[in-house]
Wavefront OBJ file of the C-alpha trace (Angstrom):
o trace
v 64.676 116.154 111.868
v 65.031 114.109 115.596
v 67.778 116.179 117.740
v 69.029 116.143 121.164
v 68.000 119.636 122.923
v 68.866 121.313 125.724
v 66.231 123.596 127.078
v 67.137 125.953 130.213
v 64.351 126.798 132.289
v 63.836 127.936 135.770
v 59.817 126.699 135.019
v 60.202 123.182 134.592
v 56.730 121.966 135.866
v 54.949 125.419 133.524
v 56.835 124.216 130.141
v 56.328 120.598 130.969
v 53.784 120.001 128.213
v 55.953 121.752 125.437
v 58.721 119.376 126.652
v 56.633 116.932 126.420
v 55.524 117.636 123.327
v 59.064 118.302 122.048
v 59.344 113.981 122.925
v 56.382 113.593 120.690
v 57.989 114.905 118.000
v 61.199 112.556 118.148
v 63.408 114.755 120.000
v 65.256 113.767 123.029
v 65.040 117.073 126.050
v 67.464 117.486 128.821
v 65.996 120.404 131.123
v 68.359 122.022 133.054
v 67.836 125.078 135.715
v 70.516 127.260 135.233
v 73.088 128.431 133.146
v 76.451 127.297 134.663
v 74.677 123.870 134.762
v 74.077 124.496 131.050
v 77.723 125.239 129.973
v 79.050 122.739 132.160
v 77.174 120.130 130.350
v 77.090 121.882 126.520
v 80.864 121.638 127.069
v 81.308 118.453 128.223
v 82.465 115.531 125.727
v 79.607 113.389 125.955
v 76.727 116.000 125.033
v 75.753 115.267 121.735
v 72.841 118.489 121.534
v 72.752 119.798 118.408
v 70.015 122.812 119.944
v 69.861 124.711 123.389
v 67.277 126.814 124.290
v 67.808 129.672 126.955
v 64.800 130.621 128.685
v 66.911 132.426 131.478
v 68.103 136.008 130.941
v 71.920 135.855 130.778
v 73.453 138.969 131.923
v 77.513 139.036 131.966
v 79.524 139.421 128.987
v 81.572 136.176 130.173
v 77.892 134.529 129.123
v 77.866 135.672 126.024
v 81.383 134.855 125.004
v 80.692 131.071 125.882
v 78.157 131.125 123.506
v 79.903 132.118 120.648
v 83.066 129.092 121.963
v 80.440 126.970 122.015
v 79.595 127.455 118.322
v 83.037 127.703 117.672
v 83.872 124.382 119.414
v 80.716 122.411 118.324
v 80.158 122.988 114.457
v 76.533 121.432 114.752
v 75.376 123.267 118.024
v 72.891 126.033 117.730
v 71.537 128.349 120.456
v 68.054 129.910 120.592
v 67.649 132.616 122.568
v 64.398 133.617 124.129
v 62.547 137.376 124.412
v 64.261 138.475 126.963
v 67.258 138.646 125.109
v 66.944 140.760 122.471
v 68.199 144.094 124.075
v 71.368 141.866 123.668
v 71.633 141.052 120.258
v 74.437 143.499 119.793
v 76.568 141.311 122.630
v 77.671 138.580 120.370
v 79.267 139.265 117.196
v 76.881 142.433 116.784
v 74.157 139.824 115.938
v 76.032 138.247 113.282
v 76.681 134.869 114.360
v 74.562 132.166 112.124
v 74.337 129.656 114.762
v 73.158 131.885 117.345
v 68.973 132.563 116.742
v 66.928 135.101 118.608
v 62.992 134.615 119.177
v 60.734 137.471 120.479
v 58.097 134.004 121.672
v 58.255 132.843 125.186
v 58.694 128.653 125.385
v 55.467 127.726 125.344
v 54.287 129.424 121.597
v 53.929 127.360 119.093
v 55.894 129.790 116.979
v 59.039 128.166 119.104
v 58.126 125.173 117.771
v 58.094 126.184 114.440
v 61.639 127.521 115.151
v 63.103 124.848 116.360
v 62.178 122.834 113.844
v 63.717 124.677 111.307
v 66.685 125.389 113.352
v 66.980 121.338 113.470
v 66.617 121.304 109.778
v 69.479 123.425 108.995
v 71.535 121.948 111.546
v 70.710 118.518 109.510
v 72.040 120.124 105.903
v 75.134 121.248 107.685
v 75.376 117.647 108.531
v 75.095 116.387 105.196
v 77.258 119.198 103.909
v 80.308 117.937 105.619
v 79.889 114.504 104.926
v 80.224 114.385 101.377
v 82.986 112.028 100.080
v 85.915 114.378 99.553
v 85.555 115.656 102.816
v 86.884 114.048 106.209
v 84.309 112.208 108.706
v 81.905 114.755 110.124
v 83.172 113.758 113.623
v 86.756 115.413 112.917
v 85.219 118.451 111.966
v 85.299 120.434 114.929
v 86.709 124.444 114.303
v 85.897 126.714 111.819
v 89.385 127.092 110.775
v 91.449 123.905 112.180
v 90.865 120.481 111.658
v 94.402 119.290 111.919
v 94.766 118.027 115.623
v 91.472 115.803 117.456
v 89.595 117.284 120.554
v 91.328 114.234 122.383
v 94.699 116.194 122.124
v 93.178 119.599 122.547
v 91.304 118.392 125.670
v 94.626 117.373 127.156
v 96.609 120.095 126.354
v 94.153 122.550 127.355
v 93.514 121.154 130.532
v 97.009 121.197 131.283
v 97.956 124.528 133.223
v 101.465 124.937 131.545
v 102.723 127.358 128.676
v 102.316 126.436 124.992
v 104.399 127.077 122.047
v 102.469 127.561 118.688
v 104.702 127.527 115.554
v 102.624 128.084 112.238
v 103.484 130.312 108.719
v 100.991 133.432 108.836
v 97.283 132.411 108.307
v 97.200 128.760 109.406
v 95.353 128.879 112.130
v 97.464 130.053 115.158
v 94.936 132.647 116.986
v 92.148 129.600 116.464
v 94.175 126.976 117.906
v 95.242 129.166 120.862
v 90.928 129.885 121.496
v 90.254 126.303 121.178
v 93.079 125.427 123.878
v 90.920 128.100 126.033
v 88.132 126.583 125.197
v 89.176 123.112 126.238
v 90.674 124.729 129.236
v 89.077 125.358 133.606
v 89.915 128.709 132.260
v 87.526 129.225 129.421
v 84.873 131.010 132.012
v 87.699 133.485 132.254
v 89.193 136.595 130.192
v 90.854 135.395 126.653
v 93.026 138.035 125.690
v 95.568 138.336 122.756
v 98.581 141.094 122.009
v 100.572 141.297 119.007
v 104.088 141.568 119.601
v 104.860 142.709 116.200
v 102.451 145.119 115.666
v 103.550 147.672 118.200
v 106.426 149.620 119.564
v 108.047 148.038 122.757
v 107.019 150.716 124.772
v 103.792 150.417 124.249
v 103.914 146.838 124.230
v 105.075 147.134 127.867
v 102.752 149.406 129.051
v 99.830 146.846 127.341
v 101.283 143.740 129.158
v 102.185 145.651 132.851
v 100.214 148.397 132.988
v 101.161 151.402 134.323
v 100.448 154.391 137.760
v 99.785 157.781 136.991
v 103.001 159.871 136.339
v 104.932 157.236 134.533
v 105.805 158.800 132.127
v 104.515 161.670 130.042
v 100.670 161.420 128.734
v 100.077 159.339 131.647
v 97.139 161.421 133.487
v 95.738 157.870 135.440
v 96.480 154.580 136.319
v 96.130 151.925 133.764
v 95.518 148.133 134.401
v 97.916 145.874 132.087
v 96.459 142.860 129.718
v 98.411 140.623 132.669
v 96.123 142.193 135.611
v 93.137 142.126 133.374
v 93.581 138.483 132.316
v 93.444 137.192 135.995
v 92.961 133.539 136.325
v 92.346 133.857 132.203
v 94.468 133.368 129.333
v 96.719 135.479 127.269
v 98.257 135.205 123.666
v 101.159 136.683 122.863
v 101.147 136.772 118.922
v 104.360 136.946 117.394
v 106.022 136.612 120.463
v 109.454 136.208 118.249
v 109.235 139.702 117.319
v 109.532 141.161 121.317
v 112.327 143.232 122.187
v 114.288 140.982 124.347
v 114.372 143.425 127.325
v 110.939 142.771 127.465
v 112.049 138.941 126.982
v 113.495 139.574 130.135
v 110.662 140.622 132.181
v 108.103 138.193 130.443
v 110.511 135.571 131.741
v 110.237 136.888 135.299
v 106.366 137.078 134.739
v 106.548 132.999 134.052
v 108.736 132.173 136.663
v 107.495 134.187 139.746
v 103.656 135.145 138.807
v 104.157 138.808 139.483
v 104.152 141.686 137.299
v 105.148 145.175 138.139
v 103.533 148.269 136.863
v 105.400 151.109 135.318
v 106.179 153.787 137.624
v 105.122 151.544 140.638
v 107.315 150.026 143.453
v 104.262 147.475 144.036
v 104.193 144.098 142.801
v 101.128 142.438 142.031
v 100.357 138.155 142.278
v 98.946 136.518 139.197
v 97.942 133.398 137.482
v 97.477 133.992 134.317
v 98.214 130.822 131.125
v 100.342 131.918 128.740
v 100.142 130.613 125.168
v 102.928 131.961 122.885
v 102.530 131.764 118.839
v 105.397 132.818 116.296
v 105.852 131.892 112.502
v 109.620 132.539 113.170
v 112.171 129.631 113.531
v 112.831 130.663 117.291
v 115.902 128.607 117.665
v 117.892 130.682 114.898
v 116.820 133.364 116.538
v 118.351 131.989 119.661
v 121.626 131.695 117.596
v 121.540 135.059 116.074
v 121.045 136.537 119.610
v 117.517 138.045 119.315
v 115.467 135.362 121.663
v 116.562 134.467 124.967
v 117.113 130.629 125.090
v 115.930 131.198 128.809
v 112.335 132.376 127.697
v 112.133 129.672 125.032
v 112.695 126.701 127.225
v 109.716 128.424 129.990
v 107.759 128.894 126.640
v 108.193 125.779 125.227
v 106.436 122.743 127.453
v 104.154 121.742 125.310
v 104.943 122.820 121.542
v 102.178 122.420 118.682
v 103.657 123.193 114.853
v 100.620 123.655 112.603
v 101.791 122.822 109.208
v 101.063 124.580 106.160
v 97.545 124.136 104.289
v 98.907 122.801 101.688
v 100.710 119.945 103.861
v 96.862 119.193 105.349
v 95.462 118.594 101.465
v 92.188 116.562 103.285
v 91.533 119.436 105.069
v 90.899 122.261 102.027
v 87.550 121.002 100.778
v 86.167 120.686 103.891
v 87.269 124.402 104.766
v 86.214 126.229 101.734
v 82.488 124.729 102.557
v 83.419 125.941 106.665
v 84.889 129.211 105.020
v 81.725 129.404 102.355
v 78.792 129.052 105.053
v 80.408 131.496 107.173
v 80.566 134.488 104.368
v 77.015 133.644 103.167
v 74.309 135.462 103.761
v 71.279 134.418 105.808
v 69.282 131.687 104.706
v 71.444 131.323 100.582
v 71.785 128.526 99.267
v 75.458 127.054 99.962
v 77.011 127.313 96.329
v 78.324 124.018 94.900
v 82.299 123.200 94.482
v 82.401 121.450 91.111
v 84.654 118.869 90.399
v 86.725 120.936 89.121
v 87.263 124.148 91.308
v 87.922 121.295 93.911
v 90.758 119.963 92.293
v 92.434 123.157 91.558
v 91.806 124.023 95.397
v 93.353 121.179 96.117
v 96.747 121.943 93.255
v 96.716 125.571 94.299
v 99.869 125.992 96.680
v 98.300 128.372 99.609
v 101.112 130.761 100.476
v 98.402 132.311 102.644
v 97.261 129.298 104.084
v 93.469 129.593 105.376
v 93.214 133.273 105.514
v 93.978 132.846 102.185
v 91.275 130.575 101.536
v 88.932 132.414 102.641
v 89.264 135.188 100.499
v 88.938 132.879 97.617
v 85.755 131.493 99.079
v 84.350 135.130 99.561
v 85.251 136.094 95.942
v 83.408 132.909 94.824
v 80.299 134.357 96.695
v 81.106 137.864 94.732
v 81.523 136.124 91.028
v 79.118 133.310 91.198
v 81.679 131.879 88.785
v 84.022 129.015 89.542
v 85.651 129.341 86.240
v 87.031 132.672 87.342
v 88.201 131.179 89.975
v 89.655 128.315 88.725
v 91.504 130.434 86.430
v 92.857 132.399 88.932
v 94.311 129.774 90.994
v 95.813 127.909 87.855
v 97.561 131.382 86.681
v 101.046 131.425 86.250
v 101.662 133.765 88.371
v 99.933 132.762 91.422
v 101.101 128.858 91.107
v 104.503 129.806 91.120
v 106.279 130.448 94.335
v 107.896 134.310 94.498
v 111.710 134.107 95.297
v 113.744 136.811 93.415
v 113.275 137.122 89.810
v 111.756 133.058 89.242
v 110.587 133.318 86.120
v 106.658 131.947 85.497
v 105.915 128.513 85.897
v 106.223 127.161 82.612
v 108.827 129.646 81.052
v 112.235 128.927 80.999
v 115.058 130.865 82.224
v 115.837 131.927 78.837
v 112.597 132.492 77.989
v 112.188 135.066 80.752
v 114.816 137.437 79.834
v 113.447 139.699 77.354
v 116.642 140.695 75.851
v 119.819 139.716 76.718
v 121.463 142.465 78.695
v 124.135 144.433 76.744
v 125.889 145.728 79.183
v 127.147 145.672 82.829
v 124.720 148.765 83.506
v 121.756 147.081 81.915
v 122.799 143.811 84.093
v 122.421 145.412 86.940
v 119.240 147.269 86.218
v 117.074 144.254 86.039
v 118.950 143.182 89.006
v 117.708 146.042 91.012
v 114.170 146.168 89.326
v 113.910 142.192 90.396
v 114.788 142.822 94.047
v 112.377 145.893 94.121
v 109.413 143.533 92.856
v 110.343 141.222 95.174
v 110.706 143.456 98.394
v 107.445 144.807 97.532
v 105.662 141.331 96.600
v 106.586 140.350 100.195
v 105.237 143.515 101.917
v 101.881 143.255 99.999
v 101.468 139.436 100.905
v 102.482 140.616 104.704
v 99.529 143.602 104.389
v 103.174 146.188 104.832
v 104.220 144.120 108.260
v 108.312 145.231 107.899
v 109.247 142.708 110.206
v 107.437 140.003 109.034
v 108.380 140.781 105.669
v 112.040 140.912 106.649
v 111.767 137.362 108.504
v 110.078 136.102 105.471
v 112.722 136.830 103.033
v 115.167 136.111 105.996
v 116.980 139.429 106.290
v 118.363 141.303 109.139
v 115.032 144.413 109.623
v 117.472 146.636 109.707
v 119.024 145.841 106.181
v 115.390 145.689 105.207
v 114.468 148.944 106.072
v 117.664 150.157 104.397
v 116.481 148.464 100.972
v 112.985 150.037 101.284
v 114.894 153.433 101.584
v 117.373 152.531 99.098
v 114.203 151.467 96.360
v 111.521 154.133 97.510
v 108.885 151.918 98.374
v 108.142 153.572 101.573
v 107.128 156.001 99.543
v 105.524 154.136 97.079
v 103.169 152.699 99.866
v 101.939 156.633 100.220
v 101.401 156.990 96.584
v 99.262 154.132 96.118
v 96.860 154.826 99.151
v 96.671 158.015 97.548
v 95.261 156.293 94.119
v 92.978 154.099 96.341
v 91.213 157.875 97.936
l 1 2 3 4 5 6 7 8 9 10 11 12 13 14 15 16 17 18 19 20 21 22 23 24 25 26 27 28 29 30 31 32 33 34 35 36 37 38 39 40 41 42 43 44 45 46 47 48 49 50 51 52 53 54 55 56 57 58 59 60 61 62 63 64 65 66 67 68 69 70 71 72 73 74 75 76 77 78 79 80 81 82 83 84 85 86 87 88 89 90 91 92 93 94 95 96 97 98 99 100 101 102 103 104 105 106 107 108 109 110 111 112 113 114 115 116 117 118 119 120 121 122 123 124 125 126 127 128 129 130 131 132 133 134 135 136 137 138 139 140 141 142 143 144 145 146 147 148 149 150 151 152 153 154 155 156 157 158 159 160 161 162 163 164 165 166 167 168 169 170 171 172 173 174 175 176 177 178 179 180 181 182 183 184 185 186 187 188 189 190 191 192 193 194 195 196 197 198 199 200 201 202 203 204 205 206 207 208 209 210 211 212 213 214 215 216 217 218 219 220 221 222 223 224 225 226 227 228 229 230 231 232 233 234 235 236 237 238 239 240 241 242 243 244 245 246 247 248 249 250 251 252 253 254 255 256 257 258 259 260 261 262 263 264 265 266 267 268 269 270 271 272 273 274 275 276 277 278 279 280 281 282 283 284 285 286 287 288 289 290 291 292 293 294 295 296 297 298 299 300 301 302 303 304 305 306 307 308 309 310 311 312 313 314 315 316 317 318 319 320 321 322 323 324 325 326 327 328 329 330 331 332 333 334 335 336 337 338 339 340 341 342 343 344 345 346 347 348 349 350 351 352 353 354 355 356 357 358 359 360 361 362 363 364 365 366 367 368 369 370 371 372 373 374 375 376 377 378 379 380 381 382 383 384 385 386 387 388 389 390 391 392 393 394 395 396 397 398 399 400 401 402 403 404 405 406 407 408 409 410 411 412 413 414 415 416 417 418 419 420 421 422 423 424 425 426 427 428 429 430 431 432 433 434 435 436 437 438 439 440 441 442 443 444 445 446 447 448 449 450 451 452 453 454 455 456 457 458 459 460 461 462 463 464 465 466 467 468 469 470 471
């Protein structure tokens, strides 16, 4: 197939015959001499290249990061790195990125031509896959995980140097959106760092964000640079910002207002220039009413508010995403399994409480089972079709049928109520991977009350026992 090829080489004259040969094969070749020029061109909206050959040495980690980001933004773009990069293979996703290729031959070698033809053939097959009648248009597929917003919108928001607040359920692709905004921004050649505010105690989050000096607390045996300082001139994603301690919210507000941080145990201030993107699955306006989130911080962060709908509300994306996720998890050179009409309908009918993350798990199971009927049965089973809400009965069974025997005493009724509450708590913990704050938020109850219920039902011990069984 013919294709648009970017060739990055400092010896264009020596490689002139090869470039001419690529032209005679029907390819449009765009030669460039430097890595910055190549990145600038490949990141531009006018670039339609499907292959970039690098015959110059990449030495910086951020160059390899840029390559990965390019393959994320442009799903039909493949990268071919020539011989001198073989030692750096592990620098790029452990060498597992399927659209970044390695070859030991020099640019002028015939083997390079054969590799170019193979890669362009793979691009052609991928283009055909995303152009199926059930999929959205190929030009709308710009990300492995998120198709909802257009590139034009993301470019406008990415280029604007303002805070962004991302809302959406767990697994909808908030981090993917944040990385796309970073990739579209003038800061794309600077660091992108992430901190999950729900995964660490508030004291540890504070030291991670702002850093500390030696002797600031027990165990601080040396100075440590914080995330804000490390991300200088770049972007930082504060995931699950709704779970951040109120005291830390005040310090974050100071950072956003004054552009300064103060490491723990230090009297000095450090000027920083970092773009903040915050993400949450919580209703922050309700959190403001409850006194768990600062209203002034909300308005500082809420310059651009992007709501990412759950997957069940983006049905046109389910089949294209399923194919993309299949390709992501397939072994190299394996054929893409066909999604039968029956399986596609089952995917469209399912409610996807776990969103894109759950869809990826289903596609991984399909690769393991190699049996669409098993996946269809799982998706259509009553347990997966019915949203879990207290003692709700499975789909197709009314409440009277769900009760095995009518309660004959108040004690019997109380026992069944406790069992239902215990099942609900356990199911919610499993869905949130035992993140107790997320589980409490999903059930819309106070975190301390949630901890009390866990203790009451002995569910903390239940987790330990399950792990013992697995081992």
